[in-house]
C-alpha positions as CSV (number, residue, x, y, z in Angstrom):
1,M,66.4,-74.8,52.3
2,T,67.3,-75.3,56.0
3,A,65.5,-73.5,58.8
4,A,68.7,-71.6,59.6
5,I,68.9,-70.1,56.1
6,A,65.2,-69.3,56.2
7,L,65.7,-67.5,59.5
8,Q,68.5,-65.3,58.2
9,A,66.6,-64.6,55.0
10,A,63.6,-63.3,56.9
11,V,65.8,-60.6,58.4
12,V,67.9,-59.8,55.3
13,I,65.2,-59.7,52.6
14,P,63.3,-56.6,53.8
15,I,66.5,-54.7,54.5
16,L,67.9,-55.5,51.0
17,V,64.6,-54.5,49.2
18,A,64.5,-51.3,51.3
19,A,68.0,-50.4,50.0
20,L,66.9,-51.3,46.5
21,L,63.8,-49.1,46.7
22,A,65.8,-46.2,48.2
23,A,68.3,-46.3,45.4
24,T,65.8,-46.8,42.4
25,G,62.4,-45.8,43.7
26,R,62.4,-42.3,42.1
27,W,62.4,-43.9,38.7
28,L,60.0,-46.8,39.4
29,P,56.3,-46.6,38.7
30,R,54.0,-46.7,41.8
31,L,52.7,-50.2,40.9
32,A,56.3,-51.6,40.9
33,I,57.1,-50.0,44.2
34,D,54.0,-51.5,45.9
35,T,54.6,-54.9,44.3
36,L,58.2,-55.1,45.4
37,A,57.4,-54.1,49.0
38,M,54.5,-56.5,49.2
39,A,56.6,-59.3,47.7
40,A,59.4,-58.8,50.2
41,V,57.1,-58.9,53.2
42,L,55.2,-61.9,51.7
43,A,58.4,-63.7,51.3
44,C,59.4,-63.1,54.9
45,A,55.9,-64.2,56.1
46,G,56.2,-67.4,54.1
47,L,59.7,-68.2,55.4
48,L,58.6,-67.6,59.0
49,T,55.5,-69.6,58.6
50,W,57.7,-72.5,57.4
51,V,60.1,-72.1,60.3
52,L,57.5,-71.7,63.1
53,P,56.5,-75.4,63.4
54,R,60.2,-76.4,63.3
55,S,61.2,-74.0,66.2
56,G,60.0,-76.3,69.1
57,H,63.7,-77.0,69.5
58,P,65.2,-73.5,69.2
59,I,67.2,-72.9,66.0
60,V,70.5,-71.2,66.8
61,V,72.4,-69.6,63.9
62,W,75.9,-68.2,64.6
63,L,76.3,-65.4,62.0
64,G,79.6,-65.7,60.1
65,G,80.3,-69.1,61.6
66,W,81.6,-67.5,64.8
67,R,80.7,-70.3,67.2
68,P,81.7,-70.3,70.9
69,H,84.8,-72.4,71.9
70,G,85.3,-73.7,75.3
71,G,82.2,-72.0,76.6
72,E,83.4,-68.6,75.5
73,G,82.5,-66.7,72.3
74,V,82.2,-63.4,70.6
75,G,79.8,-64.5,67.8
76,I,76.3,-63.1,67.2
77,P,73.5,-65.7,67.4
78,L,70.1,-65.6,65.9
79,V,67.7,-67.7,68.0
80,G,64.5,-69.0,66.4
81,D,62.3,-70.2,69.2
82,P,58.5,-70.2,69.0
83,A,58.1,-66.9,70.8
84,G,60.6,-65.0,68.6
85,V,59.5,-66.5,65.3
86,G,55.8,-66.0,66.2
87,L,56.3,-62.4,66.9
88,A,58.3,-61.9,63.8
89,L,55.5,-63.5,61.8
90,L,53.0,-61.1,63.5
91,V,55.2,-58.2,62.4
92,T,55.0,-59.4,58.7
93,V,51.2,-59.9,58.9
94,L,50.5,-56.4,60.2
95,S,53.0,-55.0,57.7
96,L,51.1,-56.7,54.9
97,A,47.9,-55.1,56.1
98,A,49.6,-51.7,56.3
99,L,51.1,-52.0,52.8
100,M,47.8,-53.1,51.3
101,F,46.0,-50.2,52.9
102,S,48.6,-47.7,51.6
103,W,48.3,-48.7,47.9
104,R,45.9,-45.8,47.4
105,Y,46.7,-43.9,50.6
106,F,49.6,-41.6,49.9
107,A,49.6,-38.8,47.3
108,E,53.4,-38.7,46.9
109,V,55.7,-41.4,48.0
110,Q,58.6,-41.9,45.6
111,A,59.3,-45.2,47.5
112,V,60.5,-43.4,50.6
113,F,57.6,-44.6,52.7
114,H,58.0,-48.2,51.4
115,A,61.7,-48.2,52.0
116,L,61.3,-46.9,55.6
117,L,58.5,-49.4,56.3
118,L,60.6,-52.4,55.0
119,L,63.6,-51.2,57.1
120,F,61.2,-51.0,60.1
121,V,60.0,-54.6,59.4
122,G,63.6,-55.9,59.1
123,A,64.7,-54.2,62.4
124,M,61.7,-55.6,64.3
125,C,62.2,-59.1,63.0
126,A,65.9,-59.0,63.9
127,F,65.0,-57.6,67.3
128,T,62.7,-60.6,68.1
129,L,65.2,-63.1,66.8
130,T,68.6,-62.0,68.1
131,G,70.1,-63.9,71.0
132,D,72.7,-61.2,71.7
133,L,72.0,-58.3,74.1
134,F,74.1,-55.7,72.3
135,D,72.6,-56.5,69.0
136,A,69.2,-56.4,70.6
137,F,70.1,-52.8,71.5
138,V,71.3,-52.1,67.9
139,F,68.1,-53.3,66.3
140,F,66.1,-51.6,69.0
141,E,67.8,-48.3,68.0
142,L,67.4,-49.0,64.2
143,M,63.7,-49.7,64.8
144,S,63.4,-46.6,66.9
145,V,65.1,-44.2,64.4
146,V,63.0,-45.4,61.5
147,A,59.9,-45.0,63.7
148,Y,60.8,-41.4,64.5
149,V,61.1,-40.7,60.7
150,L,57.8,-42.4,60.0
151,T,56.1,-40.4,62.8
152,G,57.3,-37.2,61.3
153,Y,56.7,-38.3,57.7
154,K,54.5,-35.3,57.0
155,S,57.4,-33.0,57.9
156,E,55.7,-29.9,56.5
157,E,53.2,-30.0,59.4
158,P,54.4,-28.6,62.7
159,Q,52.4,-31.1,64.8
160,S,54.1,-34.0,63.0
161,V,57.5,-32.7,63.8
162,H,56.5,-32.0,67.4
163,G,55.1,-35.6,67.8
164,A,58.2,-37.1,66.3
165,L,60.5,-34.9,68.5
166,N,58.7,-36.0,71.7
167,F,58.9,-39.6,70.5
168,G,62.6,-39.4,69.7
169,V,63.8,-37.6,72.9
170,V,61.9,-39.8,75.4
171,N,62.9,-43.0,73.6
172,S,66.5,-41.9,73.1
173,I,66.9,-41.3,76.8
174,G,65.5,-44.8,77.4
175,A,68.0,-46.2,74.8
176,Y,70.9,-44.5,76.6
177,L,70.0,-46.1,79.8
178,T,69.7,-49.5,78.1
179,L,73.2,-49.0,76.5
180,T,74.6,-48.1,79.9
181,G,73.1,-51.3,81.3
182,V,74.5,-53.4,78.5
183,A,78.0,-51.9,79.2
184,L,77.7,-52.7,82.9
185,I,76.6,-56.3,82.2
186,Y,79.5,-56.8,79.7
187,A,82.0,-55.3,82.1
188,T,80.9,-57.7,84.9
189,T,80.4,-60.9,82.9
190,G,82.5,-60.5,79.7
191,E,79.5,-61.8,77.7
192,L,76.8,-60.4,75.5
193,G,74.7,-63.4,74.6
194,F,71.4,-63.6,76.6
195,A,72.1,-67.2,77.7
196,A,75.8,-66.7,78.2
197,I,75.2,-63.7,80.5
198,G,72.8,-65.8,82.5
199,R,75.4,-68.5,83.1
200,H,77.9,-65.8,84.5
201,L,75.5,-63.7,86.5
202,P,75.4,-65.9,89.6
203,H,79.0,-65.0,90.2
204,V,78.4,-61.3,90.0
205,H,77.6,-59.1,93.0
206,P,73.8,-58.9,93.3
207,A,73.8,-55.1,93.3
208,L,75.5,-55.0,89.9
209,A,73.2,-57.6,88.5
210,L,70.2,-55.6,89.7
211,A,71.5,-52.3,88.3
212,G,72.2,-53.9,85.0
213,F,68.6,-55.3,84.8
214,A,67.1,-52.1,85.9
215,L,68.9,-50.0,83.3
216,V,68.3,-52.4,80.4
217,A,64.7,-53.0,81.3
218,T,64.0,-49.2,81.5
219,G,64.6,-48.7,77.8
220,F,62.3,-51.6,77.0
221,L,59.6,-50.3,79.3
222,V,59.8,-46.9,77.6
223,K,59.1,-48.7,74.3
224,A,56.3,-50.5,76.0
225,A,54.8,-47.2,77.0
226,A,54.5,-48.3,80.6
227,V,53.5,-45.5,83.0
228,P,55.2,-43.1,83.6
229,F,57.2,-43.7,80.4
230,H,54.1,-43.5,78.2
231,F,53.8,-39.8,77.3
232,W,55.3,-40.1,73.8
233,L,52.8,-42.7,72.5
234,A,49.7,-40.6,72.1
235,D,51.6,-37.7,70.5
236,A,53.2,-40.1,68.0
237,H,50.0,-41.9,67.1
238,A,48.1,-38.6,66.6
239,V,50.4,-37.5,63.8
240,A,51.9,-40.7,62.3
241,P,50.4,-42.0,59.0
242,T,47.6,-44.3,59.8
243,P,49.3,-47.5,58.3
244,V,52.3,-46.7,60.6
245,C,50.0,-46.6,63.6
246,V,48.9,-50.1,62.8
247,L,52.5,-51.3,63.4
248,F,53.1,-49.0,66.3
249,S,50.1,-50.1,68.4
250,G,49.8,-53.6,66.9
251,V,53.4,-54.9,67.5
252,M,56.1,-52.3,68.2
253,V,54.9,-51.4,71.6
254,E,54.4,-55.0,72.4
255,L,58.0,-55.7,71.6
256,G,58.9,-53.8,74.7
257,V,56.9,-56.2,76.8
258,Y,58.4,-59.2,75.0
259,A,62.0,-57.8,75.5
260,V,61.5,-57.4,79.3
261,T,60.0,-60.9,79.5
262,R,62.9,-62.5,77.5
263,L,65.5,-60.5,79.4
264,Y,64.2,-61.8,82.7
265,W,63.6,-65.5,81.8
266,T,66.6,-66.0,79.6
267,T,69.2,-64.0,81.6
268,F,68.2,-62.8,85.1
269,A,65.8,-65.6,86.3
270,G,67.3,-67.0,89.6
271,V,69.5,-63.9,90.0
272,I,67.0,-61.2,90.8
273,P,64.2,-62.1,93.3
274,V,61.0,-63.1,91.6
275,A,58.9,-61.0,94.0
276,A,60.8,-57.8,93.1
277,V,60.3,-58.3,89.3
278,A,56.7,-59.3,89.8
279,R,56.1,-56.2,91.9
280,V,57.6,-53.8,89.4
281,L,55.8,-55.2,86.4
282,A,52.5,-55.4,88.3
283,V,52.7,-51.8,89.6
284,F,53.8,-50.3,86.3
285,G,51.3,-52.4,84.4
286,T,48.4,-51.5,86.7
287,A,49.2,-47.8,86.5
288,A,49.2,-48.0,82.7
289,A,46.0,-50.0,82.5
290,V,44.1,-47.5,84.7
291,L,45.6,-44.3,83.4
292,G,45.3,-45.3,79.8
293,A,41.6,-46.1,80.3
294,V,40.8,-42.8,82.0
295,M,42.6,-40.8,79.4
296,C,41.0,-42.8,76.6
297,L,37.6,-41.8,77.8
298,Q,38.5,-38.1,77.6
299,Q,39.7,-38.0,74.0
300,R,37.8,-36.6,71.0
301,H,40.7,-37.2,68.5
302,I,40.0,-40.8,67.5
303,K,43.7,-41.7,66.9
304,R,44.6,-40.4,70.3
305,L,41.7,-42.3,71.8
306,L,43.0,-45.5,70.3
307,A,46.5,-44.7,71.4
308,Y,45.5,-44.3,75.0
309,S,43.5,-47.6,74.8
310,T,46.8,-49.2,73.6
311,I,48.5,-47.9,76.8
312,S,45.7,-49.4,78.9
313,H,45.9,-52.8,77.2
314,I,49.7,-52.9,77.3
315,G,49.3,-52.3,81.0
316,L,47.1,-55.4,81.2
317,L,49.7,-57.3,79.2
318,L,52.4,-56.2,81.7
319,A,50.3,-57.2,84.7
320,G,49.7,-60.6,83.1
321,V,53.4,-61.1,82.5
322,A,54.0,-60.1,86.1
323,V,52.5,-63.4,87.3
324,L,55.7,-65.0,86.0
325,D,54.6,-68.5,85.2
326,S,54.0,-70.4,82.0
327,G,50.2,-70.2,82.2
328,A,50.1,-66.4,82.5
329,T,52.8,-66.1,79.7
330,T,50.6,-68.2,77.5
331,G,47.7,-65.9,78.1
332,A,49.8,-62.9,77.5
333,A,50.8,-64.3,74.1
334,L,47.2,-64.9,73.1
335,Y,46.2,-61.5,74.3
336,L,49.1,-59.8,72.4
337,V,48.0,-61.4,69.1
338,G,44.3,-60.7,69.7
339,H,45.0,-57.1,70.6
340,A,47.2,-56.6,67.5
341,G,44.4,-57.7,65.2
342,V,41.7,-55.6,66.8
343,K,43.8,-52.5,67.2
344,G,45.2,-52.7,63.7
345,A,41.7,-52.9,62.3
346,L,40.5,-49.9,64.4
347,F,43.3,-47.7,63.2
348,L,42.6,-48.7,59.6
349,C,39.0,-47.6,60.2
350,A,40.3,-44.3,61.6
351,G,42.3,-43.9,58.4
352,A,39.2,-44.4,56.3
353,L,37.5,-41.6,58.1
354,L,40.4,-39.3,57.7
355,N,40.5,-39.9,54.0
356,R,36.8,-39.3,53.5
357,F,36.2,-36.3,55.9
358,E,39.7,-34.8,56.5
359,T,39.3,-35.1,60.2
360,V,39.3,-37.7,63.0
361,D,37.6,-35.4,65.5
362,E,34.7,-37.3,67.1
363,G,32.5,-34.2,67.4
364,E,33.1,-33.0,63.8
365,L,32.4,-36.5,62.5
366,H,29.1,-36.8,64.4
367,G,26.6,-38.7,62.2
368,R,28.7,-38.4,59.1
369,G,29.8,-42.0,59.1
370,R,26.3,-43.2,58.1
371,S,27.5,-43.3,54.5
372,M,30.2,-45.9,55.5
373,P,28.3,-48.9,56.8
374,L,31.1,-51.4,56.4
375,T,33.6,-49.2,58.2
376,G,31.0,-48.7,60.9
377,A,30.4,-52.4,61.3
378,L,34.1,-53.0,61.6
379,F,34.4,-50.3,64.2
380,L,31.6,-51.9,66.2
381,V,33.2,-55.3,66.0
382,G,36.6,-53.8,67.0
383,G,35.1,-52.2,70.1
384,L,33.6,-55.6,71.1
385,G,37.0,-57.1,70.6
386,L,38.6,-54.6,72.9
387,A,36.0,-55.4,75.5
388,G,37.2,-59.0,75.4
389,L,34.0,-60.6,74.1
390,P,34.3,-64.3,73.4
391,P,35.8,-65.8,71.2
392,F,38.2,-62.9,70.5
393,G,41.9,-63.4,71.3
394,T,41.7,-60.6,73.8
395,W,39.1,-62.6,75.7
396,A,41.1,-65.9,75.4
397,G,44.2,-64.3,76.7
398,K,42.5,-62.6,79.6
399,A,40.7,-65.8,80.6
400,V,44.1,-67.7,80.8
401,I,45.9,-64.8,82.6
402,E,43.0,-64.5,85.1
403,H,43.1,-68.2,85.8
404,A,46.8,-68.1,86.5
405,A,46.6,-65.0,88.6
406,E,43.9,-66.5,90.8
407,A,46.1,-69.5,91.4
408,R,48.8,-67.2,92.7
409,G,46.3,-65.3,94.8
410,W,46.2,-62.1,92.7
411,W,42.4,-61.8,92.9
412,W,42.6,-58.1,91.9
413,L,43.8,-58.8,88.4
414,T,40.3,-60.0,87.2
415,P,38.4,-56.8,88.3
416,L,41.2,-54.7,86.9
417,A,40.9,-56.4,83.5
418,V,37.1,-56.2,83.4
419,L,37.1,-52.5,84.4
420,T,39.8,-51.2,82.1
421,S,38.6,-53.3,79.1
422,A,35.1,-52.0,79.6
423,L,36.3,-48.4,79.8
424,T,38.5,-48.5,76.6
425,A,35.9,-50.5,74.7
426,G,33.2,-48.0,75.9
427,A,35.1,-45.1,74.5
428,V,35.4,-46.9,71.1
429,L,31.7,-47.9,71.1
430,R,30.9,-44.2,72.0
431,V,32.7,-43.2,68.8
432,W,30.8,-45.8,66.8
433,L,27.5,-44.7,68.2
434,G,28.1,-41.0,67.5
435,V,30.0,-41.1,64.3
436,F,28.3,-44.0,62.5
437,R,24.8,-43.8,64.1
438,G,24.5,-40.1,64.9
439,V,23.5,-40.8,68.5
440,G,24.7,-38.7,71.4
441,R,25.9,-35.1,71.9
442,L,27.2,-32.9,69.1
443,A,30.4,-30.9,69.2
444,P,30.3,-27.8,71.4
445,K,29.2,-24.7,69.4
446,G,31.9,-22.2,68.5
447,R,34.7,-24.8,68.5
448,A,37.0,-24.6,65.5
449,P,37.0,-27.7,63.3
450,D,39.9,-30.0,63.9
451,R,41.0,-30.4,60.2
452,E,43.8,-32.6,59.0
453,D,45.2,-33.1,55.6
454,R,44.1,-36.2,53.6
455,E,46.8,-38.7,52.7
456,T,45.2,-39.6,49.4
457,E,45.6,-37.7,46.2
458,E,41.9,-36.9,46.0
459,P,38.7,-37.7,47.9
460,M,37.3,-41.2,47.5
461,P,33.5,-41.4,47.6
462,R,33.8,-45.2,47.8
463,L,36.7,-46.9,49.5
464,P,38.6,-49.4,47.4
465,W,38.7,-53.0,48.6
466,T,42.4,-52.6,49.4
467,M,41.5,-50.2,52.2
468,T,38.7,-52.4,53.7
469,A,40.0,-56.0,53.2
470,P,42.9,-55.6,55.6
471,A,40.6,-54.6,58.5
472,V,38.2,-57.4,57.7
473,L,41.0,-60.0,57.7
474,L,42.6,-58.7,60.9
475,L,39.3,-58.7,62.8
476,A,38.4,-62.1,61.5
477,G,41.8,-63.5,62.6
478,A,41.5,-61.9,66.1
479,G,37.9,-63.0,66.5
480,C,38.7,-66.7,65.8
481,L,41.6,-67.1,68.1
482,G,39.5,-68.4,71.0
483,L,38.1,-71.1,68.6
484,A,41.5,-72.4,67.5
485,P,43.0,-74.9,70.0
486,V,46.1,-75.2,67.8
487,V,46.8,-71.5,68.5
488,V,46.4,-72.0,72.2
489,R,48.8,-75.0,72.1
490,A,51.3,-73.0,70.1
491,A,51.1,-70.2,72.6
492,A,51.7,-72.7,75.5
493,T,54.7,-74.1,73.7
494,A,56.1,-70.7,73.1
495,A,55.7,-69.8,76.7
496,R,57.3,-73.0,77.9
497,V,60.3,-72.8,75.7
498,L,60.8,-69.1,76.6
499,I,60.7,-69.8,80.3
500,D,62.6,-73.2,80.3
501,P,64.7,-73.7,77.1
502,A,66.0,-76.9,78.6
503,G,62.5,-78.4,78.3
504,A,62.2,-77.6,74.6
505,G,60.8,-80.5,72.6
506,H,58.5,-81.7,75.3
507,P,54.8,-81.1,74.5
508,A,53.2,-78.3,76.5
509,A,49.8,-78.7,78.0
510,A,47.4,-76.1,76.7
511,P,45.7,-74.2,79.6
512,P,41.8,-74.1,79.7
513,V,40.3,-71.2,77.8
514,W,36.5,-71.9,77.8
515,T,36.0,-71.7,81.5
516,M,32.8,-70.5,83.2
517,A,34.6,-67.7,85.0
518,G,36.5,-66.6,81.9
519,T,33.4,-66.6,79.7
520,L,31.3,-64.6,82.3
521,T,34.0,-62.0,82.8
522,G,34.3,-61.5,79.0
523,L,30.5,-61.0,78.8
524,L,30.5,-58.7,81.8
525,S,33.2,-56.5,80.1
526,A,31.1,-56.2,77.0
527,V,27.9,-55.3,79.0
528,L,29.8,-52.8,81.1
529,A,31.3,-51.2,77.9
530,F,27.7,-50.5,76.7
531,G,27.0,-49.1,80.1
532,V,30.0,-46.7,79.7
533,V,28.5,-45.7,76.3
534,A,25.1,-45.0,77.9
535,L,26.8,-42.8,80.6
536,G,29.0,-41.1,78.0
537,T,26.0,-40.0,75.9
538,T,24.3,-38.2,78.9
539,A,25.2,-35.2,80.9
540,L,27.0,-36.5,83.9
541,R,27.5,-34.7,87.3
542,W,30.9,-35.8,88.5
543,P,31.6,-36.1,92.3
544,P,33.5,-33.2,93.8
545,G,37.2,-33.2,93.0
546,V,37.0,-35.5,90.0
547,P,36.8,-32.8,87.3
548,A,39.9,-31.2,88.9
549,V,41.8,-34.5,88.7
550,L,40.8,-35.0,85.1
551,R,41.9,-31.5,84.2
552,W,45.3,-32.1,85.9
553,L,45.7,-35.4,83.9
554,R,45.0,-33.5,80.7
555,S,47.5,-30.8,81.6
556,V,50.2,-33.4,82.4
557,H,49.7,-34.9,78.9
558,G,49.8,-31.5,77.3
559,G,52.8,-32.2,75.0
560,H,55.5,-30.4,77.0
561,L,58.7,-32.3,76.5
562,G,60.3,-31.1,79.7
563,D,57.4,-32.5,81.7
564,Y,57.7,-35.8,79.9
565,V,61.4,-36.1,80.7
566,A,60.8,-35.2,84.4
567,W,58.2,-38.0,84.7
568,Q,60.6,-40.3,83.0
569,V,63.4,-39.6,85.5
570,A,60.9,-40.1,88.3
571,G,60.0,-43.5,86.8
572,V,63.6,-44.6,86.6
573,A,64.1,-43.8,90.2
574,L,60.9,-45.6,91.2
575,L,61.9,-48.7,89.2
576,G,65.3,-48.8,90.8
577,V,63.9,-48.4,94.4
578,M,61.3,-51.1,93.9
579,L,63.9,-53.5,92.5
580,G,66.4,-52.7,95.2
581,L,64.1,-53.2,98.2
582,P,64.9,-56.9,98.7
583,L,68.6,-56.2,98.4
584,A,68.3,-53.3,100.9
585,G,66.7,-55.6,103.4
586,R,69.6,-58.1,103.5
């Protein structure tokens, strides 16, 4: 088998098996459904694992044999470079964890969930591997539509429909803007391939190039939940089945950051001023990091709490990418993988609580988690991973990003990373302390219990190994990243090939990870996280004005779709103005 065939098979297999399950699932026993779905994702993971070390020289496959002639072409390429193949492999790993967890998770499935999940996997893998801008939009939309359905999977519950509707409308508006940008770029260059567009853009008027980038990037930033495009994320995570949340927070949102990064380096680098792109990503990322952390601390619903922590950490990821060099991109890759493992495990722990107690309300669960020592231990380790404690991948990624940022003069990125990591980790550790140790304040008296339906057929006094092993493995993988030089070198190679495809094949120097500054900031984040826990378990007197601001933030995130769209329009305008400032000054 050649690498080209393996690359195509990794996209096709999950989609074909999804179609098979959709057609025959109602007659198949549950064991056969689970086995087929797992086998399909395992096959994809095996193929991508085999392709990854061979992708140092990007593997380009022209579907249908439609190769370009004379520098012009209409064919659709798949591009297997280390960044795309590595992300597709991450998709399959998290999908395996989600499928294993769901073996005993759903009372009634009839293969619908498995077919949707496989289609979701296929769309995400194709999105990471396509070298064509229009097909990136097509797979982006396929991924999104399936995600809407998975969010509203429990359609008999009004809150599920509401969360899916908010998700669908906000992301669809972003998709329309992306499609408009694709049309503008095609009209001005006559090309749709990422690399081919990049060759023609220097001959296009700068205003048209800037408008095309702004429109396409907007849709990707909506998927990345960058502020102020982030409102859909917490609503979707609160109601989506827990295994789906693993994929949403672990990799789907990160694909938005990846798409913006690839769009810039492969297509628009050298056409749009570096300072303008860096400013946009830094501002949007910083806003997401701070706002996500503040909202995370205010949550009692554990899945919402984890969702807002995702917004904060994606903000850090965007701010790291904003440095726009290979070192920071290497750190962003490490951070992405580490965050995926930690956040996936934390959502699986939340699912275990939901199954046992029919609620994920922090107050209602106070002290009831003592009977789940393994889940409690995993939650504690996950909180430390969010803090960026060495040797987690989150710590390794931050250490590399901070080193690159300081070299550029961005001294503010280090305190931002320390503070927001401590706040989000502190919120998670507060849940651990209250739910699994019984420490802290109880729920206010007179408050109605926040009950939710179980997703298992019957209560499980003891969790089966299939519901605990995925979280253990994800945390173990995320926790060892800082101790694996081969992973750091692979991330450096992926960053170099993404930024400079012409330099593919040359060895990339791995940036230093175990630096004194990086280790100290990681330890400081963990210490501050426990300080946040200590403050959160006592009665605080806020300075004047702070409670009013917090109430306003909660009201803005109240679930009103009209408000979400209004903020989205404001964000599009802000993005366009910030990108256009250098052009206006000419």
